[in-house]
N, C-alpha and C positions, 0 to 999 in steps of 0.2 A: 459749808452747806457744799455739796462738789455739784455743782451745773452741769448739766449737760452740755456734752461738746458738740457745739458746732463749725460742722464744717467750713469753710471759710466757703461764701456763693460765688459759684460759674463765671468767673468773667466771661464776657461777651466774646476777647477775639481769641482764650481758652477755649471755648464753646465750638466754636469757627472752625480750629486748629485740630482740633480733635475730629472731628465730625469728615472735615478732611482729609484729616489721612487716614481712616475710615474707610471713604467712599472710594479711599486710592488704593488700600488693600483687600478690601472685597471687590473691585473692578479686574484688580493681578490676578487672585484668585477664580474669578470668570472668567478671563482671556486664560488662562492658564489649565482650565476646564474645560473651555472650548478648545483649545491646543490636543490635549490630551482627546476627547472626540471626533474631531478628525484624523487625528492619528489610526486613532481603533477603525474608522466608516475604510479609512485606507489599507490598515492592514487585513480586514477583515471580506474585503473586495478581493486583496491578494489573494487569500486563503480558501475563500467561494474558487479562486480559478484555478489556485493549487489541485482542490480539493476535487473539483472538476479533469482535470488533468489526466490523476490519481486513477478515476472511474475507470477513463478510457484504457490504459497501462491496463488496473486489473481487469477489466473487458475483457479485451485481449488474451492475455496473460491464461483467464479459462476457458477463452476459445481455445490457444492452443493447446495447452493440457486436455479439454476433450479432445483434439483432434490426436494426439499423442496417444491417448487412452485405445482413442477409438483404432488406430493404424497396429498398434501393439495389438492388441485384441483380436484382430485376424489375420495377422500374423502367427500369433499362440495356438488358434484352433484351426488354421491351415497347416502348422507343425504337427500337429496332436494327429490330426486327419495325414501325415504322409507318413505319420510311422507307425501309425492302426495296425499295419500289418506285419509289426518285428512286435511278436510277441513277449521275447525272451528280456524287453527289455519296459524297465520299470518307469509310466510317465509319471512325472511330479502335477502336482498342482499350478496355478498359474500364481508367477511367486510374487511379490511384493514390491510395489516399489522404492527402489532405491530416496530413499528421501535426501542424500547426501548427494545423491548430485547437480551437475551446475545448469539452474536453469538456459544459461545462456551458452551450452553446447547441445541445444536441444534437437536440432540441426542434423547434424554431430552424429546424437545420438540413434535421432531416426532410423539415418543413413547406415549405419552401425546394425542396427535391431535387421535391417533388410538386407541387406550385406549378409548377416547370417542366417537369416533363415535363404535367403537364395542359394550359400553352400548347403545346407543342409537339403534342399530340395532336388541340390545338383548330385550329390553322393546320393539319395534314396534313388534317386532314377537312373545313375549309375547302376546300382546294385540290384534292379532286377531289370539292366541292356535295356532302359527304356533313352531317348534321345530327346531334348530341346526341341 
């Protein structure tokens, strides 16, 4: 008859070695987890600071966009007013913004709008014999 196989009883020293190894492995895992948490906290703080910086940049970009649009609108309205008497001229609607414009060139583009408007105003004044 087959007798049930009885596993060899664990000896005290083997049991102590296994328990020590288990504690060693779990301690290593716990240390790795804590190290990852510390790195995650540090990374989260870095990302939070960067997000604050980007929020500031976006706010300034929004303000700059609004200022440019306001300035262009004023120049456009002034140009239409200056050309109102030119009945032969077909005035177009306000053009859409140039999506390909380089945002780093806004100052130069603003100066170009102002310069172009000044040239138009001067031409209209000369046409009617007006001086500055």
